[in-house]
C-alpha positions in Angstrom: 0.0 0.0 0.0 1.4 3.4 -1.0 1.8 6.0 1.8 0.6 9.5 0.9 3.8 11.6 0.6 4.6 15.3 0.4 8.1 16.8 -0.1 8.8 20.3 1.4 11.3 22.4 -0.6 12.6 26.0 -1.0 14.8 28.1 -3.1 17.6 28.2 -0.6 18.7 27.4 2.9 17.3 29.7 5.6 13.9 30.0 3.9 12.2 28.3 6.9 11.8 24.7 5.6 12.4 23.1 9.0 9.9 25.5 10.8 7.3 25.0 8.2 7.7 21.3 8.1 7.4 21.1 11.9 4.2 23.2 11.7 2.9 20.9 9.0 3.6 17.8 11.0 2.0 19.3 14.1 -1.1 20.2 12.1 -1.4 16.7 10.7 -0.9 15.1 14.1 -3.6 17.3 15.5 -5.9 15.7 12.9 -5.1 12.4 14.5 -2.8 11.2 11.7 0.5 9.3 12.3 3.2 11.2 10.4 6.5 9.6 9.3 9.1 12.4 9.0 12.1 12.3 6.6 15.0 14.6 5.9 16.8 14.8 2.6 20.6 14.8 2.9 23.1 13.7 5.5 21.9 16.1 8.2 21.6 14.8 11.8 20.2 18.0 13.4 17.0 18.8 11.6 15.8 15.1 11.9 16.0 15.4 15.7 13.5 18.3 15.6 11.2 16.6 13.1 11.2 13.5 15.1 10.5 15.5 18.3 7.3 17.0 16.8 6.2 13.9 15.0 6.7 11.6 18.0 8.3 9.1 15.6 12.0 8.8 14.6 12.9 10.8 11.5 14.8 9.0 8.7 17.3 10.4 6.2 16.9 10.2 2.5 20.2 10.8 0.7 20.6 9.4 -2.8 24.4 9.7 -2.6 24.9 8.0 0.7 22.2 5.3 -0.2 21.5 4.2 -3.8 17.9 4.5 -5.0 16.8 0.9 -4.7 18.1 0.7 -1.1 16.6 4.1 -0.3 13.1 2.9 -1.5 13.5 -0.2 0.7 14.3 2.0 3.7 11.5 4.4 2.8 8.7 1.9 2.6 9.9 0.1 5.8 9.9 3.4 7.7 6.4 4.2 6.5 4.8 1.1 8.0 2.0 2.2 10.3 2.1 5.8 9.1 -0.8 7.7 7.5 1.4 10.2 5.7 5.1 10.8 5.0 6.5 14.3 5.2 9.9 14.9 3.6 11.9 18.0 4.4 14.3 19.0 1.7 17.9 20.1 1.9 19.2 23.6 0.8 17.6 24.8 -2.4 15.3 22.5 -4.5 18.0 21.6 -7.0 21.1 21.8 -4.8 22.8 18.4 -4.5 26.2 16.8 -4.7 27.6 19.2 -7.3 26.7 22.1 -9.5 27.0 19.8 -12.6 23.6 18.2 -11.8 21.0 17.8 -9.1 22.1 14.3 -7.8 21.3 14.0 -4.1 19.1 17.0 -4.2 15.5 17.5 -3.0 14.4 17.4 -6.6 16.2 14.0 -7.0 14.4 12.5 -4.0 11.0 13.9 -5.2 11.5 12.2 -8.6 12.5 9.0 -6.9 9.4 9.0 -4.7 7.2 10.3 -7.4 5.9 12.7 -4.8 4.5 16.3 -5.1 6.4 19.2 -3.7 5.2 21.9 -1.4 7.3 25.1 -1.8 8.3 27.3 1.2 8.7 30.8 -0.1 10.4 33.3 2.3 8.3 36.5 2.1 10.5 38.5 4.4 11.8 41.6 2.5 9.6 40.8 -0.5 6.0 40.9 -1.6 4.6 40.2 -5.1 8.0 38.9 -6.2 7.4 35.7 -4.2 5.2 34.6 -7.1 8.1 34.9 -9.5 10.2 32.8 -7.2 7.6 30.1 -6.9 6.9 30.1 -10.6 10.6 29.7 -11.4 10.9 26.7 -9.1 7.8 25.2 -10.5 8.9 25.5 -14.1 12.6 24.6 -13.8 12.0 20.8 -14.1 8.7 19.8 -15.6 9.1 16.3 -14.3 8.3 17.7 -10.8 4.8 18.4 -9.6 4.3 21.5 -7.4 1.3 21.1 -5.1 1.4 24.7 -3.9 3.4 27.2 -1.9 3.5 28.2 1.8 4.4 31.9 2.4 6.8 32.1 5.3 7.6 35.1 7.6 4.5 37.1 6.6 4.5 40.4 8.5 0.8 41.2 8.6 -2.5 40.8 6.7 -1.7 43.4 4.1 1.7 41.8 3.4 -0.1 38.4 3.1 -2.6 39.9 0.6 0.1 41.3 -1.7 2.1 38.1 -1.6 -0.9 35.9 -2.3 -1.7 38.1 -5.3 1.9 37.4 -6.5 1.2 33.6 -6.3 -2.2 33.9 -8.0 -0.7 36.0 -10.9 1.5 33.1 -11.9 -0.9 30.3 -11.2 0.8 28.8 -8.1 -1.7 27.5 -5.6 -1.4 29.0 -2.1 -1.1 26.3 0.6 -1.2 28.7 3.5 1.2 31.0 5.3 3.2 31.4 8.5 3.4 34.7 10.3 6.6 36.1 11.8 6.8 34.9 15.4 9.7 34.9 17.8 8.4 31.7 19.3 9.0 29.9 16.0 12.7 30.9 15.8 14.9 27.8 16.1 18.3 28.4 17.8 21.5 27.7 15.8 25.2 27.2 16.1 28.1 26.6 13.7 27.0 23.2 12.5 23.3 24.1 12.1 20.2 24.0 14.3 20.6 22.9 17.9 19.5 19.2 18.2 16.5 18.2 20.2 18.6 15.3 21.4 20.9 17.8 23.2 18.5 20.4 24.4 14.7 20.2 24.7 13.2 22.8 22.3 12.3 26.1 23.9 9.1 26.3 26.0 6.2 27.4 23.9 7.5 26.0 20.6 4.9 23.3 20.4 2.1 25.7 21.1 3.5 28.1 18.5 3.6 25.2 15.9 0.0 24.4 16.6 -1.0 28.1 16.0 1.1 28.2 12.9 -0.5 25.0 11.6 -3.9 26.6 11.8 -3.0 28.9 8.8 -1.9 26.0 6.6 -4.2 24.4 4.0 -3.9 20.8 5.3 -6.8 19.6 3.0 -4.7 20.7 0.0 -1.6 19.1 1.4 -3.3 15.7 2.0 -5.0 15.8 -1.4 -1.6 16.4 -3.0 0.1 13.8 -0.9 -2.4 11.1 -1.9 -1.2 11.5 -5.5 2.3 10.3 -4.6 3.4 6.9 -6.1 6.7 5.8 -4.6 7.7 2.7 -6.6 8.2 -0.5 -4.6 11.8 -1.5 -4.0 13.1 -3.9 -6.7 14.1 -6.4 -4.0 14.5 -6.4 -0.2 18.3 -6.8 0.2 19.4 -4.8 3.2 17.6 -6.7 6.0 17.8 -10.4 6.6 15.0 -12.6 5.3 14.5 -14.2 8.7 15.0 -12.9 12.2 18.6 -13.4 13.5 19.4 -14.3 17.1 21.5 -11.9 19.1 25.1 -12.3 18.2 26.8 -9.4 19.9 26.3 -6.6 22.4 27.2 -3.2 21.1 27.3 -0.1 23.3 26.1 3.1 21.6 27.2 6.4 22.9 24.0 8.5 23.3 23.7 11.7 25.3 24.0 15.5 24.9 27.5 15.1 23.4 26.9 12.2 21.1 23.7 11.8 19.1 24.6 11.8 15.4 23.3 8.5 14.1 21.2 7.4 11.1 18.2 5.6 12.6 18.2 3.2 9.7 21.8 2.2 10.5 20.8 1.3 14.1 17.9 -0.7 12.8 20.1 -2.6 10.5 22.5 -3.4 13.3 19.7 -4.8 15.4 18.3 -6.8 12.5 21.6 -8.5 11.9 22.0 -9.6 15.5 23.2 -6.7 17.6 21.8 -5.9 21.0 22.3 -2.1 21.1 22.8 -0.7 24.6 22.9 3.1 25.0 25.4 4.6 27.4 26.5 8.1 28.2 30.2 9.1 28.1 29.1 12.2 30.1 27.1 10.5 32.9 28.0 6.8 33.1 31.2 5.4 34.8 31.8 2.6 32.3 30.8 1.1 29.0 28.0 -1.5 29.0 29.0 -4.8 30.5 29.8 -7.6 28.1 29.9 -5.2 25.2 32.1 -6.6 22.4 31.5 -3.5 20.3 31.4 0.2 20.9 29.8 2.7 18.5 30.9 6.3 19.1 28.7 8.4 16.8 29.1 12.1 16.0 28.1 15.1 18.0 29.6 18.0 19.8 32.3 16.6 22.2 34.2 19.9 22.0 31.3 21.7 23.8 31.5 19.1 26.6 35.2 18.5 26.5 35.8 19.5 30.2 33.0 17.1 31.4 34.1 14.3 29.2 37.8 14.6 30.3 36.7 14.7 34.0 34.9 11.4 33.6 38.1 9.5 33.9 36.3 6.3 34.9 34.5 6.1 31.6 37.7 6.9 29.6 39.5 4.1 31.5 36.6 1.7 30.9 36.7 2.4 27.2 40.4 1.8 27.1 40.0 -1.4 29.1 37.2 -2.7 26.8 39.5 -2.0 23.8 42.4 -3.8 25.4 40.1 -6.8 26.1 39.2 -7.0 22.4 36.1 -4.9 21.9 35.6 -3.4 18.4 35.4 0.4 18.5 33.9 2.3 15.6 34.1 6.1 16.0 32.8 8.7 13.6 33.7 12.4 13.6 32.7 13.6 17.1 33.1 10.0 18.4 36.6 10.0 16.8 37.5 13.2 18.6 36.5 11.4 21.9 38.6 8.4 20.9 41.6 10.7 20.1 44.4 11.6 22.6 42.7 14.8 23.4 40.7 17.9 22.3 42.0 21.5 22.2 38.9 23.7 22.5 38.3 27.1 20.8 40.0 28.9 23.7 43.1 26.8 23.5 42.4 24.6 26.6 43.5 21.0 26.3 41.4 18.1 27.5 42.6 14.5 27.5 40.4 11.9 25.9 40.5 8.1 25.4 43.8 7.9 23.6 42.7 5.2 21.1 43.6 7.4 18.1 47.1 8.8 18.6 46.3 12.4 17.6 45.1 15.6 19.1 42.2 17.5 17.5 41.8 21.3 17.8 39.0 23.9 17.5 41.4 26.8 18.0 41.9 27.5 14.3 38.5 26.3 13.0 38.3 25.3 9.3 35.2 23.9 7.7 35.6 20.6 5.9 32.4 19.6 4.3 31.2 17.5 1.3 30.4 14.2 -0.1 33.2 11.8 -0.5 34.0 8.4 -2.1 36.2 6.3 0.2 37.8 2.9 0.4 38.2 1.3 3.8 41.7 0.2 4.8 42.7 -2.9 6.8 42.5 -4.0 9.5 39.1 -2.5 9.9 36.0 -4.7 9.5 35.0 -2.9 6.3 38.5 -3.3 4.7 38.3 -3.1 0.9 34.8 -1.7 0.7 34.4 1.4 -1.6 31.6 3.5 -0.2 29.8 6.8 -0.6 30.5 9.0 2.5 30.1 12.5 3.9 32.4 14.8 5.9 31.4 17.8 7.9 33.5 19.2 10.7 35.3 22.3 11.9 38.0 20.7 14.1 41.4 19.8 12.6 44.2 17.4 13.6 46.8 19.5 15.5 49.2 16.7 16.5 49.8 13.5 14.7 51.9 11.1 16.8 53.5 9.2 14.0 50.6 6.9 13.1 50.4 5.8 9.5 47.4 3.5 9.5 44.5 5.3 7.9 40.9 4.1 8.2 40.0 5.3 4.7 41.5 6.5 1.5 39.4 9.4 0.0 39.3 8.3 -3.6 37.9 11.5 -5.0 40.7 13.5 -3.3 43.7 11.7 -4.8 43.6 8.9 -2.3 44.0 11.2 0.7 44.5 9.1 3.9 41.8 9.8 6.5 41.5 8.7 10.1 43.0 5.7 11.9 42.6 2.0 11.7 44.3 -0.4 14.2 43.3 -3.8 15.5 39.8 -3.3 16.9 39.7 0.5 16.4 38.4 2.5 13.5 38.3 6.3 14.0 37.9 9.1 11.4 35.9 12.2 10.4 34.2 10.1 7.7 30.4 9.4 8.1 29.1 6.3 6.2 25.6 4.9 6.1 25.3 1.2 6.9 22.4 1.1 4.4 24.6 2.1 1.4 25.5 -1.5 0.6 24.1 -4.9 1.7 26.2 -6.6 4.4 27.8 -3.5 6.0 25.8 -3.8 9.3 26.3 -7.6 9.3 30.1 -7.1 9.0 30.1 -4.9 12.0 28.0 -7.3 14.1 30.1 -10.3 12.9 33.3 -8.6 13.8 31.9 -7.9 17.3 30.6 -11.4 17.7 34.1 -12.8 17.1 35.3 -10.7 20.1 32.4 -11.9 22.4 
């Protein structure tokens, strides 16, 4: 059975896609509907907010990280039990992996799902021209179906009237509007919006979303969503055909400092025999008992570096588990925690686990961001695999203590070595998705089971 699906897009970042999508989800939930949220791209932050308002984990849809057939498999699986799927886009409608095409863009995902698009048009500092913006987006690719446009940041009723005339003049259907409201402002920092996994959204936001939803044309949205026709996956290949008994216990770092995980990746680990046990490097004194694997996901360890360094019992426990043979897989923020230490933006140094013999620094921040193609190096459990990946960080390596065992070779950057791979430890800035190829999650679980 096909799940009604709507894709939310805009002309650029900052137009208010996340706020509008949250209001849309809130409005649909107020109608008694179960909403499955999705986020286009490799983002970890917006999904936490969408999941918070939906009351259901948000999933990522990224056609670079996960090829189309696998993406459809994950999409349909996530939609089980949902009445409607709401997909928030990334950046501008046609912004994707490169300027040479729109691969991995919101438009790419809308075409894959054969779903209509709801445009979010920022009306701040504009009036009738919003119609031209909506018209241009609606005509740039005639394979796309535009259901209508929501006007965001409308100042007052007169402003709304003029903007609506602009839409009407070019034949773009109005799907409602959102007024300017301080309560709808979502706090940000240097990597994006502040995650709901780190800090509970500000008091009053849920009420403000309910108010905002009252000005949206939800009947139009649901009518359009019903026309979506996501094709079925060609074959189910990512998950096992039959349930698999628990093979290994894997501790997953999950707290204010570490919460960057793709939910589908965690589901895949469980499906292939992992018992996932959350633990807090900030609050707990040791890694989970009998854990033969440790998954240190991304996050903001630099913001909690003093607290993490002060929890010496946890750091010692992580080192002991590694010495006893546990597999440690650490991505980005998790790799910073696995490193010898972190130098924060003020130059203060904080000792960490010491599993990766480097120091990382925020003192001279430099943005490293983009899609990557990587090959895993031995002795890591993914050795030899060539995978799509993503990199997004401001910290840099400040001290390399002579290690020459990279975790990855970045193939589209002349084979640049990245990260660290030693017996039982893989740590790097590279993010991969365990749904990008069949067998990746199984490889992780099997590697951990051999250490049990």
